[in-house]
All heavy atoms as TSV, in Angstrom:
chain	resi	resn	atom	element	x	y	z
A	1	MET	N	N	78.586	102.911	159.016
A	1	MET	CA	C	79.165	102.458	160.268
A	1	MET	C	C	78.837	103.504	161.336
A	1	MET	O	O	78.974	104.690	161.212
A	1	MET	CB	C	80.728	102.392	160.105
A	1	MET	CG	C	81.404	101.841	161.270
A	1	MET	SD	S	83.141	101.701	160.810
A	1	MET	CE	C	83.592	100.321	161.732
A	2	LYS	N	N	78.330	102.907	162.446
A	2	LYS	CA	C	77.914	103.816	163.624
A	2	LYS	C	C	79.120	104.338	164.343
A	2	LYS	O	O	80.104	103.666	164.463
A	2	LYS	CB	C	77.039	103.056	164.592
A	2	LYS	CG	C	75.636	102.822	164.091
A	2	LYS	CD	C	74.783	102.190	165.251
A	2	LYS	CE	C	73.422	102.059	164.869
A	2	LYS	NZ	N	72.594	101.453	165.949
A	3	LYS	N	N	78.972	105.544	164.886
A	3	LYS	CA	C	80.066	106.027	165.717
A	3	LYS	C	C	79.871	105.483	167.057
A	3	LYS	O	O	78.776	105.289	167.555
A	3	LYS	CB	C	80.016	107.580	165.797
A	3	LYS	CG	C	80.445	108.322	164.539
A	3	LYS	CD	C	80.601	109.774	164.800
A	3	LYS	CE	C	81.233	110.477	163.616
A	3	LYS	NZ	N	81.445	111.866	163.865
A	4	GLU	N	N	81.002	105.232	167.716
A	4	GLU	CA	C	80.901	104.779	169.086
A	4	GLU	C	C	80.474	105.826	170.053
A	4	GLU	O	O	80.669	106.993	169.838
A	4	GLU	CB	C	82.377	104.281	169.534
A	4	GLU	CG	C	82.790	103.004	168.933
A	4	GLU	CD	C	84.168	102.517	169.451
A	4	GLU	OE1	O	84.418	102.763	170.664
A	4	GLU	OE2	O	84.875	101.926	168.721
A	5	LYS	N	N	79.774	105.429	171.101
A	5	LYS	CA	C	79.309	106.360	172.059
A	5	LYS	C	C	80.498	106.922	172.823
A	5	LYS	O	O	81.410	106.184	173.208
A	5	LYS	CB	C	78.421	105.651	173.133
A	5	LYS	CG	C	77.050	106.239	173.261
A	5	LYS	CD	C	76.372	105.465	174.379
A	5	LYS	CE	C	74.889	105.829	174.195
A	5	LYS	NZ	N	74.079	105.119	175.146
A	6	GLN	N	N	80.541	108.268	172.943
A	6	GLN	CA	C	81.672	108.891	173.635
A	6	GLN	C	C	81.398	108.867	175.106
A	6	GLN	O	O	80.318	109.209	175.570
A	6	GLN	CB	C	81.797	110.294	173.141
A	6	GLN	CG	C	82.180	110.449	171.685
A	6	GLN	CD	C	83.545	109.944	171.341
A	6	GLN	OE1	O	84.460	110.138	172.121
A	6	GLN	NE2	N	83.642	109.209	170.204
A	7	ILE	N	N	82.426	108.523	175.910
A	7	ILE	CA	C	82.345	108.473	177.318
A	7	ILE	C	C	82.836	109.857	177.797
A	7	ILE	O	O	83.955	110.274	177.369
A	7	ILE	CB	C	83.177	107.353	177.966
A	7	ILE	CG1	C	82.645	106.006	177.432
A	7	ILE	CG2	C	83.266	107.420	179.413
A	7	ILE	CD1	C	83.582	104.840	177.827
A	8	ALA	N	N	82.094	110.507	178.616
A	8	ALA	CA	C	82.409	111.851	179.117
A	8	ALA	C	C	83.698	111.747	179.946
A	8	ALA	O	O	83.729	110.970	180.884
A	8	ALA	CB	C	81.278	112.444	179.850
A	9	ASP	N	N	84.685	112.592	179.605
A	9	ASP	CA	C	85.874	112.704	180.419
A	9	ASP	C	C	85.753	113.979	181.187
A	9	ASP	O	O	85.692	115.063	180.588
A	9	ASP	CB	C	87.091	112.689	179.518
A	9	ASP	CG	C	88.372	112.644	180.225
A	9	ASP	OD1	O	88.437	113.038	181.435
A	9	ASP	OD2	O	89.384	112.409	179.580
A	10	PRO	N	N	85.799	113.941	182.530
A	10	PRO	CA	C	85.700	115.169	183.301
A	10	PRO	C	C	86.803	116.224	183.046
A	10	PRO	O	O	86.643	117.371	183.358
A	10	PRO	CB	C	85.798	114.679	184.711
A	10	PRO	CG	C	86.402	113.270	184.722
A	10	PRO	CD	C	86.129	112.755	183.338
A	11	ASP	N	N	87.916	115.728	182.502
A	11	ASP	CA	C	89.043	116.702	182.216
A	11	ASP	C	C	88.893	117.362	180.847
A	11	ASP	O	O	89.644	118.260	180.474
A	11	ASP	CB	C	90.420	115.986	182.303
A	11	ASP	CG	C	90.759	115.510	183.634
A	11	ASP	OD1	O	90.272	116.148	184.650
A	11	ASP	OD2	O	91.385	114.486	183.809
A	12	MET	N	N	87.948	116.837	180.014
A	12	MET	CA	C	87.851	117.374	178.687
A	12	MET	C	C	86.698	118.380	178.662
A	12	MET	O	O	85.494	118.096	178.965
A	12	MET	CB	C	87.503	116.298	177.686
A	12	MET	CG	C	88.544	115.276	177.555
A	12	MET	SD	S	90.125	115.981	176.887
A	12	MET	CE	C	89.706	116.400	175.254
A	13	LEU	N	N	87.009	119.637	178.345
A	13	LEU	CA	C	86.017	120.718	178.209
A	13	LEU	C	C	85.308	120.654	176.904
A	13	LEU	O	O	85.864	120.137	175.939
A	13	LEU	CB	C	86.629	122.055	178.483
A	13	LEU	CG	C	87.348	122.236	179.801
A	13	LEU	CD1	C	88.024	123.644	179.847
A	13	LEU	CD2	C	86.417	122.091	180.926
A	14	ALA	N	N	84.111	121.145	176.871
A	14	ALA	CA	C	83.334	121.175	175.569
A	14	ALA	C	C	83.998	121.942	174.482
A	14	ALA	O	O	83.887	121.605	173.319
A	14	ALA	CB	C	81.953	121.833	175.862
A	15	GLU	N	N	84.841	122.937	174.793
A	15	GLU	CA	C	85.396	123.774	173.754
A	15	GLU	C	C	86.669	123.092	173.208
A	15	GLU	O	O	87.302	123.595	172.226
A	15	GLU	CB	C	85.792	125.098	174.266
A	15	GLU	CG	C	86.623	125.265	175.481
A	15	GLU	CD	C	85.805	125.352	176.748
A	15	GLU	OE1	O	84.634	125.109	176.802
A	15	GLU	OE2	O	86.472	125.738	177.784
A	16	TYR	N	N	87.169	121.956	173.701
A	16	TYR	CA	C	88.254	121.264	173.093
A	16	TYR	C	C	87.804	120.559	171.846
A	16	TYR	O	O	86.815	119.826	171.834
A	16	TYR	CB	C	88.814	120.148	174.037
A	16	TYR	CG	C	89.498	120.701	175.306
A	16	TYR	CD1	C	89.717	119.838	176.371
A	16	TYR	CD2	C	89.864	122.011	175.442
A	16	TYR	CE1	C	90.352	120.315	177.514
A	16	TYR	CE2	C	90.517	122.406	176.585
A	16	TYR	CZ	C	90.713	121.557	177.596
A	16	TYR	OH	O	91.351	122.022	178.745
A	17	ASP	N	N	88.405	120.833	170.667
A	17	ASP	CA	C	88.009	120.263	169.432
A	17	ASP	C	C	89.196	119.596	168.750
A	17	ASP	O	O	90.129	120.143	168.330
A	17	ASP	CB	C	87.502	121.426	168.513
A	17	ASP	CG	C	87.001	120.887	167.180
A	17	ASP	OD1	O	86.911	119.689	167.011
A	17	ASP	OD2	O	86.848	121.695	166.275
A	18	PHE	N	N	89.079	118.255	168.697
A	18	PHE	CA	C	90.158	117.483	168.183
A	18	PHE	C	C	89.744	116.813	166.823
A	18	PHE	O	O	90.318	115.928	166.343
A	18	PHE	CB	C	90.618	116.329	169.134
A	18	PHE	CG	C	91.185	116.790	170.355
A	18	PHE	CD1	C	90.436	116.820	171.561
A	18	PHE	CD2	C	92.512	117.277	170.359
A	18	PHE	CE1	C	91.073	117.262	172.746
A	18	PHE	CE2	C	93.033	117.717	171.525
A	18	PHE	CZ	C	92.329	117.714	172.759
A	19	SER	N	N	88.648	117.406	166.257
A	19	SER	CA	C	88.106	116.891	165.003
A	19	SER	C	C	89.031	116.924	163.819
A	19	SER	O	O	89.080	116.111	162.919
A	19	SER	CB	C	86.838	117.626	164.583
A	19	SER	OG	O	87.110	118.951	164.332
A	20	LYS	N	N	90.083	117.885	163.869
A	20	LYS	CA	C	91.050	117.971	162.749
A	20	LYS	C	C	92.419	117.469	163.249
A	20	LYS	O	O	93.410	117.670	162.611
A	20	LYS	CB	C	91.160	119.417	162.347
A	20	LYS	CG	C	89.925	119.912	161.680
A	20	LYS	CD	C	90.044	121.368	161.172
A	20	LYS	CE	C	88.680	121.757	160.644
A	20	LYS	NZ	N	88.524	123.175	160.554
A	21	GLY	N	N	92.442	116.735	164.369
A	21	GLY	CA	C	93.700	116.199	164.920
A	21	GLY	C	C	94.128	115.017	164.104
A	21	GLY	O	O	93.366	114.341	163.391
A	22	VAL	N	N	95.454	114.765	164.124
A	22	VAL	CA	C	96.058	113.674	163.393
A	22	VAL	C	C	96.594	112.681	164.371
A	22	VAL	O	O	97.512	112.962	165.180
A	22	VAL	CB	C	97.147	114.154	162.492
A	22	VAL	CG1	C	97.811	112.966	161.723
A	22	VAL	CG2	C	96.643	115.179	161.504
A	23	ARG	N	N	96.088	111.519	164.441
A	23	ARG	CA	C	96.470	110.464	165.339
A	23	ARG	C	C	97.934	110.057	165.018
A	23	ARG	O	O	98.227	109.743	163.952
A	23	ARG	CB	C	95.521	109.226	165.290
A	23	ARG	CG	C	95.932	108.161	166.298
A	23	ARG	CD	C	94.930	107.015	166.259
A	23	ARG	NE	N	93.621	107.359	166.670
A	23	ARG	CZ	C	93.178	107.320	167.970
A	23	ARG	NH1	N	94.053	106.930	168.902
A	23	ARG	NH2	N	92.036	107.649	168.287
A	24	GLY	N	N	98.724	110.070	166.057
A	24	GLY	CA	C	100.142	109.515	165.888
A	24	GLY	C	C	101.050	110.481	165.190
A	24	GLY	O	O	102.126	110.054	164.723
A	25	LYS	N	N	100.705	111.753	165.102
A	25	LYS	CA	C	101.528	112.702	164.312
A	25	LYS	C	C	102.986	112.753	164.823
A	25	LYS	O	O	103.889	112.845	164.034
A	25	LYS	CB	C	100.853	114.094	164.434
A	25	LYS	CG	C	101.583	115.196	163.623
A	25	LYS	CD	C	100.756	116.493	163.676
A	25	LYS	CE	C	101.453	117.564	162.889
A	25	LYS	NZ	N	100.649	118.801	162.886
A	26	TYR	N	N	103.146	112.699	166.098
A	26	TYR	CA	C	104.466	112.737	166.701
A	26	TYR	C	C	104.958	111.379	167.263
A	26	TYR	O	O	106.003	111.418	167.948
A	26	TYR	CB	C	104.513	113.782	167.819
A	26	TYR	CG	C	104.190	115.208	167.281
A	26	TYR	CD1	C	102.888	115.737	167.535
A	26	TYR	CD2	C	105.075	115.943	166.515
A	26	TYR	CE1	C	102.548	116.986	166.999
A	26	TYR	CE2	C	104.743	117.175	166.027
A	26	TYR	CZ	C	103.499	117.677	166.239
A	26	TYR	OH	O	103.168	118.935	165.756
A	27	ALA	N	N	104.308	110.398	166.939
A	27	ALA	CA	C	104.602	109.102	167.543
A	27	ALA	C	C	106.050	108.612	167.223
A	27	ALA	O	O	106.815	108.122	168.113
A	27	ALA	CB	C	103.607	108.029	167.115
A	28	GLN	N	N	106.458	108.736	165.929
A	28	GLN	CA	C	107.782	108.317	165.582
A	28	GLN	C	C	108.843	109.100	166.295
A	28	GLN	O	O	109.811	108.622	166.780
A	28	GLN	CB	C	108.007	108.413	164.059
A	28	GLN	CG	C	109.326	107.903	163.615
A	28	GLN	CD	C	109.486	107.953	162.107
A	28	GLN	OE1	O	108.601	108.262	161.357
A	28	GLN	NE2	N	110.713	107.584	161.589
A	29	ARG	N	N	108.686	110.385	166.328
A	29	ARG	CA	C	109.669	111.264	166.994
A	29	ARG	C	C	109.704	110.925	168.495
A	29	ARG	O	O	110.877	110.841	169.107
A	29	ARG	CB	C	109.238	112.789	166.887
A	29	ARG	CG	C	110.349	113.677	167.370
A	29	ARG	CD	C	109.961	115.133	167.383
A	29	ARG	NE	N	109.190	115.511	166.180
A	29	ARG	CZ	C	108.720	116.789	166.069
A	29	ARG	NH1	N	108.812	117.650	166.978
A	29	ARG	NH2	N	108.015	117.050	164.958
A	30	TYR	N	N	108.631	110.622	169.076
A	30	TYR	CA	C	108.578	110.251	170.472
A	30	TYR	C	C	109.266	108.896	170.708
A	30	TYR	O	O	110.060	108.760	171.657
A	30	TYR	CB	C	107.117	110.157	171.020
A	30	TYR	CG	C	106.987	109.672	172.447
A	30	TYR	CD1	C	107.267	110.550	173.475
A	30	TYR	CD2	C	106.658	108.409	172.723
A	30	TYR	CE1	C	107.136	110.135	174.819
A	30	TYR	CE2	C	106.506	108.003	174.038
A	30	TYR	CZ	C	106.805	108.842	175.038
A	30	TYR	OH	O	106.695	108.399	176.354
A	31	ALA	N	N	109.051	108.026	169.825
A	31	ALA	CA	C	109.639	106.637	169.926
A	31	ALA	C	C	111.192	106.635	169.798
A	31	ALA	O	O	111.854	105.825	170.319
A	31	ALA	CB	C	109.010	105.732	168.830
A	32	GLU	N	N	111.629	107.637	169.070
A	32	GLU	CA	C	113.111	107.803	168.934
A	32	GLU	C	C	113.762	108.182	170.233
A	32	GLU	O	O	114.986	107.979	170.358
A	32	GLU	CB	C	113.464	108.809	167.828
A	32	GLU	CG	C	113.036	108.307	166.421
A	32	GLU	CD	C	113.200	109.402	165.375
A	32	GLU	OE1	O	113.626	110.556	165.669
A	32	GLU	OE2	O	112.897	109.062	164.234
A	33	GLY	N	N	113.006	108.662	171.102
A	33	GLY	CA	C	113.522	109.043	172.424
A	33	GLY	C	C	114.089	110.450	172.570
A	33	GLY	O	O	114.302	111.163	171.571
A	34	THR	N	N	114.238	110.843	173.751
A	34	THR	CA	C	114.714	112.102	174.088
A	34	THR	C	C	115.395	112.101	175.440
A	34	THR	O	O	115.094	111.232	176.273
A	34	THR	CB	C	113.717	113.217	174.067
A	34	THR	OG1	O	114.302	114.470	174.334
A	34	THR	CG2	C	112.644	113.033	175.069
A	35	ASN	N	N	116.364	112.995	175.665
A	35	ASN	CA	C	117.000	113.012	177.002
A	35	ASN	C	C	116.625	114.380	177.578
A	35	ASN	O	O	117.189	115.344	177.237
A	35	ASN	CB	C	118.538	112.947	176.814
A	35	ASN	CG	C	118.956	111.614	176.409
A	35	ASN	OD1	O	118.319	110.607	176.624
A	35	ASN	ND2	N	120.023	111.559	175.563
A	36	VAL	N	N	115.693	114.271	178.523
A	36	VAL	CA	C	115.318	115.491	179.188
A	36	VAL	C	C	115.874	115.529	180.574
A	36	VAL	O	O	115.807	114.534	181.357
A	36	VAL	CB	C	113.777	115.566	179.345
A	36	VAL	CG1	C	113.320	116.767	180.180
A	36	VAL	CG2	C	113.116	115.581	177.997
A	37	VAL	N	N	116.628	116.554	180.897
A	37	VAL	CA	C	117.273	116.716	182.166
A	37	VAL	C	C	116.765	118.011	182.801
A	37	VAL	O	O	116.788	119.003	182.208
A	37	VAL	CB	C	118.762	116.650	182.044
A	37	VAL	CG1	C	119.486	116.936	183.385
A	37	VAL	CG2	C	119.274	115.391	181.363
A	38	VAL	N	N	116.288	117.934	184.087
A	38	VAL	CA	C	115.896	119.101	184.759
A	38	VAL	C	C	117.061	119.576	185.641
A	38	VAL	O	O	117.535	118.870	186.455
A	38	VAL	CB	C	114.660	118.821	185.560
A	38	VAL	CG1	C	114.233	120.038	186.385
A	38	VAL	CG2	C	113.498	118.275	184.744
A	39	LEU	N	N	117.405	120.836	185.450
A	39	LEU	CA	C	118.520	121.418	186.173
A	39	LEU	C	C	118.034	122.020	187.436
A	39	LEU	O	O	116.888	122.552	187.477
A	39	LEU	CB	C	119.240	122.445	185.308
A	39	LEU	CG	C	119.830	121.988	184.022
A	39	LEU	CD1	C	120.438	123.103	183.212
A	39	LEU	CD2	C	120.835	120.866	184.237
A	40	ALA	N	N	118.855	122.030	188.476
A	40	ALA	CA	C	118.549	122.777	189.723
A	40	ALA	C	C	118.538	124.242	189.341
A	40	ALA	O	O	119.238	124.729	188.475
A	40	ALA	CB	C	119.616	122.430	190.800
A	41	PRO	N	N	117.739	124.978	190.073
A	41	PRO	CA	C	117.612	126.479	189.695
A	41	PRO	C	C	118.967	127.150	189.722
A	41	PRO	O	O	119.202	128.005	188.822
A	41	PRO	CB	C	116.730	126.987	190.851
A	41	PRO	CG	C	115.933	125.755	191.239
A	41	PRO	CD	C	116.833	124.655	191.103
A	42	ASP	N	N	119.871	126.887	190.645
A	42	ASP	CA	C	121.133	127.600	190.659
A	42	ASP	C	C	122.001	127.171	189.410
A	42	ASP	O	O	122.735	128.085	188.890
A	42	ASP	CB	C	121.899	127.350	191.939
A	42	ASP	CG	C	122.149	125.893	192.180
A	42	ASP	OD1	O	121.334	124.999	191.875
A	42	ASP	OD2	O	123.288	125.520	192.714
A	43	VAL	N	N	121.884	125.959	188.980
A	43	VAL	CA	C	122.673	125.577	187.798
A	43	VAL	C	C	121.970	126.158	186.482
A	43	VAL	O	O	122.749	126.651	185.667
A	43	VAL	CB	C	122.631	124.011	187.653
A	43	VAL	CG1	C	123.333	123.582	186.425
A	43	VAL	CG2	C	123.361	123.436	188.881
A	44	ALA	N	N	120.676	126.165	186.477
A	44	ALA	CA	C	120.023	126.725	185.357
A	44	ALA	C	C	120.235	128.235	185.165
A	44	ALA	O	O	120.307	128.754	184.107
A	44	ALA	CB	C	118.453	126.479	185.506
A	45	GLU	N	N	120.492	128.842	186.279
A	45	GLU	CA	C	120.868	130.326	186.268
A	45	GLU	C	C	122.172	130.504	185.613
A	45	GLU	O	O	122.445	131.427	184.860
A	45	GLU	CB	C	120.871	130.842	187.614
A	45	GLU	CG	C	120.966	132.406	187.664
A	45	GLU	CD	C	120.901	132.968	189.120
A	45	GLU	OE1	O	120.040	132.423	189.927
A	45	GLU	OE2	O	121.705	133.871	189.476
A	46	ALA	N	N	123.116	129.616	185.903
A	46	ALA	CA	C	124.458	129.735	185.408
A	46	ALA	C	C	124.560	129.233	183.924
A	46	ALA	O	O	125.421	129.694	183.134
A	46	ALA	CB	C	125.431	128.984	186.272
A	47	LEU	N	N	123.724	128.254	183.667
A	47	LEU	CA	C	123.735	127.659	182.260
A	47	LEU	C	C	122.310	127.743	181.712
A	47	LEU	O	O	121.528	126.805	181.760
A	47	LEU	CB	C	124.183	126.193	182.348
A	47	LEU	CG	C	125.497	125.924	183.031
A	47	LEU	CD1	C	125.752	124.459	183.324
A	47	LEU	CD2	C	126.615	126.432	182.160
A	48	PRO	N	N	121.947	128.918	181.100
A	48	PRO	CA	C	120.575	129.173	180.739
A	48	PRO	C	C	120.094	128.450	179.485
A	48	PRO	O	O	118.877	128.448	179.244
A	48	PRO	CB	C	120.577	130.692	180.499
A	48	PRO	CG	C	121.974	130.974	180.137
A	48	PRO	CD	C	122.801	130.020	180.900
A	49	ASP	N	N	120.922	127.892	178.677
A	49	ASP	CA	C	120.445	127.201	177.474
A	49	ASP	C	C	121.241	125.862	177.245
A	49	ASP	O	O	122.230	125.638	177.877
A	49	ASP	CB	C	120.517	128.093	176.256
A	49	ASP	CG	C	121.929	128.642	175.991
A	49	ASP	OD1	O	122.869	127.969	176.385
A	49	ASP	OD2	O	122.013	129.722	175.459
A	50	SER	N	N	120.701	125.098	176.299
A	50	SER	CA	C	121.316	123.743	176.059
A	50	SER	C	C	122.758	123.884	175.488
A	50	SER	O	O	123.564	123.058	175.835
A	50	SER	CB	C	120.496	122.953	175.127
A	50	SER	OG	O	120.384	123.628	173.818
A	51	GLU	N	N	123.019	124.942	174.783
A	51	GLU	CA	C	124.378	125.069	174.240
A	51	GLU	C	C	125.409	125.317	175.372
A	51	GLU	O	O	126.473	124.717	175.426
A	51	GLU	CB	C	124.441	126.201	173.253
A	51	GLU	CG	C	125.794	126.385	172.520
A	51	GLU	CD	C	126.323	125.061	171.868
A	51	GLU	OE1	O	125.524	124.327	171.277
A	51	GLU	OE2	O	127.520	124.805	171.913
A	52	SER	N	N	125.073	126.135	176.325
A	52	SER	CA	C	125.969	126.423	177.489
A	52	SER	C	C	126.110	125.147	178.325
A	52	SER	O	O	127.276	124.852	178.830
A	52	SER	CB	C	125.455	127.598	178.311
A	52	SER	OG	O	124.283	127.371	178.807
A	53	VAL	N	N	125.058	124.388	178.461
A	53	VAL	CA	C	125.190	123.153	179.200
A	53	VAL	C	C	126.079	122.137	178.484
A	53	VAL	O	O	126.985	121.576	179.102
A	53	VAL	CB	C	123.769	122.441	179.385
A	53	VAL	CG1	C	123.915	121.103	179.988
A	53	VAL	CG2	C	122.899	123.340	180.319
A	54	ASN	N	N	125.907	122.039	177.187
A	54	ASN	CA	C	126.815	121.105	176.409
A	54	ASN	C	C	128.211	121.583	176.437
A	54	ASN	O	O	129.134	120.730	176.590
A	54	ASN	CB	C	126.312	121.058	174.944
A	54	ASN	CG	C	124.968	120.261	174.783
A	54	ASN	OD1	O	124.780	119.327	175.562
A	54	ASN	ND2	N	124.243	120.648	173.901
A	55	GLN	N	N	128.484	122.802	176.377
A	55	GLN	CA	C	129.922	123.297	176.449
A	55	GLN	C	C	130.523	122.975	177.792
A	55	GLN	O	O	131.666	122.517	177.802
A	55	GLN	CB	C	129.911	124.850	176.249
A	55	GLN	CG	C	129.871	125.238	174.808
A	55	GLN	CD	C	129.946	126.797	174.712
A	55	GLN	OE1	O	129.315	127.527	175.439
A	55	GLN	NE2	N	130.826	127.260	173.798
A	56	ALA	N	N	129.773	123.238	178.875
A	56	ALA	CA	C	130.256	122.956	180.215
A	56	ALA	C	C	130.569	121.453	180.382
A	56	ALA	O	O	131.560	121.088	180.919
A	56	ALA	CB	C	129.297	123.415	181.252
A	57	LEU	N	N	129.625	120.645	179.899
A	57	LEU	CA	C	129.803	119.173	180.034
A	57	LEU	C	C	130.965	118.672	179.202
A	57	LEU	O	O	131.686	117.786	179.619
A	57	LEU	CB	C	128.505	118.439	179.715
A	57	LEU	CG	C	127.398	118.635	180.677
A	57	LEU	CD1	C	126.074	117.984	180.200
A	57	LEU	CD2	C	127.754	118.080	182.095
A	58	ARG	N	N	131.152	119.183	178.020
A	58	ARG	CA	C	132.275	118.833	177.160
A	58	ARG	C	C	133.569	119.153	177.812
A	58	ARG	O	O	134.542	118.337	177.760
A	58	ARG	CB	C	132.137	119.494	175.771
A	58	ARG	CG	C	131.092	118.852	174.910
A	58	ARG	CD	C	131.202	119.378	173.485
A	58	ARG	NE	N	130.054	118.897	172.736
A	58	ARG	CZ	C	128.941	119.576	172.380
A	58	ARG	NH1	N	128.829	120.844	172.730
A	58	ARG	NH2	N	127.975	118.994	171.699
A	59	LEU	N	N	133.640	120.307	178.410
A	59	LEU	CA	C	134.855	120.738	179.154
A	59	LEU	C	C	135.133	119.883	180.350
A	59	LEU	O	O	136.310	119.469	180.538
A	59	LEU	CB	C	134.719	122.226	179.573
A	59	LEU	CG	C	135.880	122.835	180.294
A	59	LEU	CD1	C	137.180	122.703	179.427
A	59	LEU	CD2	C	135.614	124.271	180.690
A	60	LEU	N	N	134.053	119.494	181.032
A	60	LEU	CA	C	134.236	118.617	182.191
A	60	LEU	C	C	134.770	117.271	181.760
A	60	LEU	O	O	135.636	116.668	182.466
A	60	LEU	CB	C	132.881	118.565	182.924
A	60	LEU	CG	C	132.904	117.692	184.187
A	60	LEU	CD1	C	133.857	118.241	185.239
A	60	LEU	CD2	C	131.453	117.537	184.737
A	61	VAL	N	N	134.158	116.749	180.696
A	61	VAL	CA	C	134.578	115.483	180.189
A	61	VAL	C	C	136.093	115.525	179.771
A	61	VAL	O	O	136.856	114.622	180.064
A	61	VAL	CB	C	133.755	114.950	179.065
A	61	VAL	CG1	C	134.295	113.780	178.320
A	61	VAL	CG2	C	132.355	114.598	179.570
A	62	LYS	N	N	136.421	116.571	179.072
A	62	LYS	CA	C	137.845	116.734	178.663
A	62	LYS	C	C	138.797	116.785	179.868
A	62	LYS	O	O	139.827	116.115	179.854
A	62	LYS	CB	C	137.987	118.051	177.851
A	62	LYS	CG	C	139.308	118.274	177.302
A	62	LYS	CD	C	139.349	119.542	176.474
A	62	LYS	CE	C	140.746	119.883	175.899
A	62	LYS	NZ	N	140.782	121.060	175.181
A	63	ILE	N	N	138.449	117.520	180.937
A	63	ILE	CA	C	139.328	117.646	182.071
A	63	ILE	C	C	139.395	116.260	182.770
A	63	ILE	O	O	140.445	115.818	183.184
A	63	ILE	CB	C	138.729	118.673	183.012
A	63	ILE	CG1	C	138.947	120.083	182.388
A	63	ILE	CG2	C	139.391	118.615	184.373
A	63	ILE	CD1	C	138.165	121.158	183.117
A	64	ALA	N	N	138.295	115.569	182.857
A	64	ALA	CA	C	138.224	114.257	183.511
A	64	ALA	C	C	139.095	113.269	182.785
A	64	ALA	O	O	139.801	112.443	183.371
A	64	ALA	CB	C	136.776	113.765	183.598
A	65	ARG	N	N	139.069	113.326	181.488
A	65	ARG	CA	C	139.961	112.399	180.693
A	65	ARG	C	C	141.365	112.687	180.887
A	65	ARG	O	O	142.211	111.820	180.995
A	65	ARG	CB	C	139.495	112.512	179.231
A	65	ARG	CG	C	138.288	111.822	178.860
A	65	ARG	CD	C	137.992	111.858	177.359
A	65	ARG	NE	N	136.708	111.169	177.091
A	65	ARG	CZ	C	135.990	111.431	176.034
A	65	ARG	NH1	N	136.331	112.348	175.177
A	65	ARG	NH2	N	134.864	110.754	175.835
A	66	GLN	N	N	141.722	114.021	180.931
A	66	GLN	CA	C	143.107	114.378	181.142
A	66	GLN	C	C	143.562	113.944	182.507
A	66	GLN	O	O	144.713	113.414	182.651
A	66	GLN	CB	C	143.254	115.908	181.019
A	66	GLN	CG	C	143.150	116.427	179.648
A	66	GLN	CD	C	143.094	117.933	179.571
A	66	GLN	OE1	O	143.024	118.689	180.604
A	66	GLN	NE2	N	143.198	118.473	178.340
A	67	GLN	N	N	142.693	113.986	183.540
A	67	GLN	CA	C	143.071	113.634	184.855
A	67	GLN	C	C	143.285	112.144	184.965
A	67	GLN	O	O	144.167	111.656	185.616
A	67	GLN	CB	C	142.032	114.091	185.891
A	67	GLN	CG	C	141.949	115.554	186.033
A	67	GLN	CD	C	143.205	116.203	186.551
A	67	GLN	OE1	O	143.892	115.674	187.463
A	67	GLN	NE2	N	143.600	117.347	185.999
A	68	SER	N	N	142.412	111.437	184.306
A	68	SER	CA	C	142.465	109.945	184.322
A	68	SER	C	C	143.750	109.490	183.588
A	68	SER	O	O	144.379	108.463	184.027
A	68	SER	CB	C	141.287	109.268	183.745
A	68	SER	OG	O	141.153	109.500	182.406
A	69	HIS	N	N	144.210	110.148	182.614
A	69	HIS	CA	C	145.450	109.784	181.853
A	69	HIS	C	C	146.661	110.088	182.753
A	69	HIS	O	O	147.580	109.295	182.686
A	69	HIS	CB	C	145.560	110.542	180.495
A	69	HIS	CG	C	144.590	110.070	179.529
A	69	HIS	ND1	N	144.573	108.718	179.057
A	69	HIS	CD2	C	143.621	110.676	178.796
A	69	HIS	CE1	C	143.650	108.663	178.124
A	69	HIS	NE2	N	143.019	109.864	177.942
A	70	ARG	N	N	146.603	111.142	183.478
A	70	ARG	CA	C	147.745	111.492	184.359
A	70	ARG	C	C	147.771	110.512	185.587
A	70	ARG	O	O	148.886	110.166	186.002
A	70	ARG	CB	C	147.536	112.887	184.976
A	70	ARG	CG	C	147.746	113.983	183.975
A	70	ARG	CD	C	147.545	115.302	184.620
A	70	ARG	NE	N	147.572	116.323	183.573
A	70	ARG	CZ	C	147.154	117.552	183.780
A	70	ARG	NH1	N	146.662	117.914	184.925
A	70	ARG	NH2	N	147.202	118.394	182.767
A	71	ALA	N	N	146.634	110.018	185.986
A	71	ALA	CA	C	146.654	109.076	187.160
A	71	ALA	C	C	147.037	107.629	186.800
A	71	ALA	O	O	147.395	106.944	187.589
A	71	ALA	CB	C	145.294	109.132	187.816
A	72	ALA	N	N	146.889	107.340	185.536
A	72	ALA	CA	C	147.170	105.974	185.080
A	72	ALA	C	C	148.708	105.716	185.121
A	72	ALA	O	O	149.525	106.551	184.774
A	72	ALA	CB	C	146.647	105.723	183.618
A	73	PRO	N	N	149.089	104.541	185.702
A	73	PRO	CA	C	150.530	104.180	185.732
A	73	PRO	C	C	151.033	103.955	184.282
A	73	PRO	O	O	150.350	103.397	183.428
A	73	PRO	CB	C	150.543	102.916	186.563
A	73	PRO	CG	C	149.161	102.374	186.530
A	73	PRO	CD	C	148.269	103.517	186.212
A	74	GLU	N	N	152.312	104.349	184.147
A	74	GLU	CA	C	152.865	104.160	182.812
A	74	GLU	C	C	153.848	103.001	182.813
A	74	GLU	O	O	154.395	102.554	183.674
A	74	GLU	CB	C	153.666	105.433	182.440
A	74	GLU	CG	C	152.621	106.556	182.198
A	74	GLU	CD	C	153.377	107.804	181.697
A	74	GLU	OE1	O	154.447	107.752	181.123
A	74	GLU	OE2	O	152.758	108.841	181.883
């Protein structure tokens, strides 16, 4: 079976070697999805890692729920 003619890609340098690459290696993980959120620099300074962001958001959700229960008529 003949190899297809390669079309030169101006962004691909000669030293890039994908001969041992595995097609679709991360396809399933990518398909499962991810939630990427970019924080503003001032927020990122206060919350430097995902654990601190999660803690802050959990606390905010807890406070919001408490406030909504107080505001609800009984």
